[in-house]
C-alpha positions, 0 to 999 in steps of 0.5 A: 485273451491276454492284453499283451498287445496293449502293454507298451514299453517306452524303453528300447534295448540298449543294443539296438544301435539303429535307435541311437546310443544312450551311453554316449561320452557326455552321458557316461561322463556325467553319470560317472561324476554323479555316481562319485558324488553320490558315493562320497555323500553316502559313505561320508562317515567312512571317508572322513574321520570327523563329525560334521558338527565337531568343533575345534576352535584352535583350527578356526579358519584353518587353510588346507593342510594334511589335517584338514584337506580343504581347511576348516570353517570359523568354528574349526569344523572340517570343510570336506566333511561338511561338504560330504554331509551337506551333499547328503542334505541337499540331494535328499531334499531335492529328491524329496521335492521331485518325489512330491511333485511326481506324487501329485503332478502325475495323477493330476495330469492324467486325470486332467488330460483324460477326462477334460471338462470341468475337472480339466478347467479347475486343475488348469486354473489352479496351475495357472495361478501357481505358475503366475508367481515366480517360483522362489518368491512363492516358496519364500511365502510358503516357508515364511508362513509354515516356518523355517526348516528343511521339511517346509522348504521341500514341501514349498518347492514341491508345491511349486513344481507340481503344476509344471509336471501336471501340464506336461503329463496332461499334454502327453495324455491328450495325445495318447488318449486318442490313439487306437490302443486306448479305444481297443482297451476301452472296448474290452471293458478295461476300467479308466484307472487301468487304462490311465496307469497301465496303458497311457502312463507307460507311454509317457514315462520317457518324457516324464523321466527327462523332466524329473531329471531337469527338475532335480537340478532345478531343485538343488539350485532352489534349495541352495537359494533358500538355505543361502537366504536362511529359509531352508536348512538351519544351523548346525546342519550341513547344507551346500547353500548354508555353507555358501552363505557362511563362507562368503563372509571369509573369502579373504581368510579362506576362499574355499569356504565359499568356493567348495560348496559353490563348485559342488552345486555347479558340478552337480547341476551341470552333470544332471543337465548333461545326463538329462540331455542324453536321456532326451536324445535317446528317447526322442526319435528326432534328436537321436544321434545315429551312427553314420553310414561309414561307421555302419559299413565298417561295423558290418564289415567287421561282423562279416570278417568275424563270421568268416574267421569263425 
């Protein structure tokens, strides 16, 4: 017998209005801004005529002009170009942090919640130890121990983010493992791995996606903080946090040197939070924004008129 009855789909079709809408105006606006930021970073070589490390001392601390739309830094590098390339570095590093946490946090959470016992106790105590330290302080310790570079910063923050995702997946697994479909799958002789990754995990995906989106925003902030303190990306590589650190010394000469990367960080984090909130409202039944009765009646009336005219 086919096991289609055990395939649980956490996603619902976008056209089912009674379950709420995903693309509300805040979600659509935030998604549009995110797409523009990503496209600007991806196509930076085509947009800007300069290289991110191209120096021209005659343009040192130049103000915005037709030659440099946002001005130039202390060694004459085009600020807009470095902003685009810095977005590449920051976003890729943040994705690396989240990918690291997912790679280790999701399996650990599944195993801890499903098996319990000694395994759950060991994983739980390790998570407690990691979470007992401030996240940035623990990342500072890792980076100081392994060396100052972008890769070590990504690994350090990934280690810090693993316990948070592990706890979330564990709590979701504890709820799912006691449901009837898991007992039915086990009675049919399915292996634990198949039950975990093909039946329980799909029902946790919606909550994990929301957490991943939030973690991506937090990772951008933490990576910017590490680079601002000189523990992340090292010069001359462009990075929003490092650019913010360099620009704060020249606020009187050209405020955009600090304002531009700061605004880019704020804009990206805010739009990610708005997008995450929209996803959470769509997946969470208690938070869905359903259409009002009046709007539903108008929609039904328009549908009847269209059917009558046809």
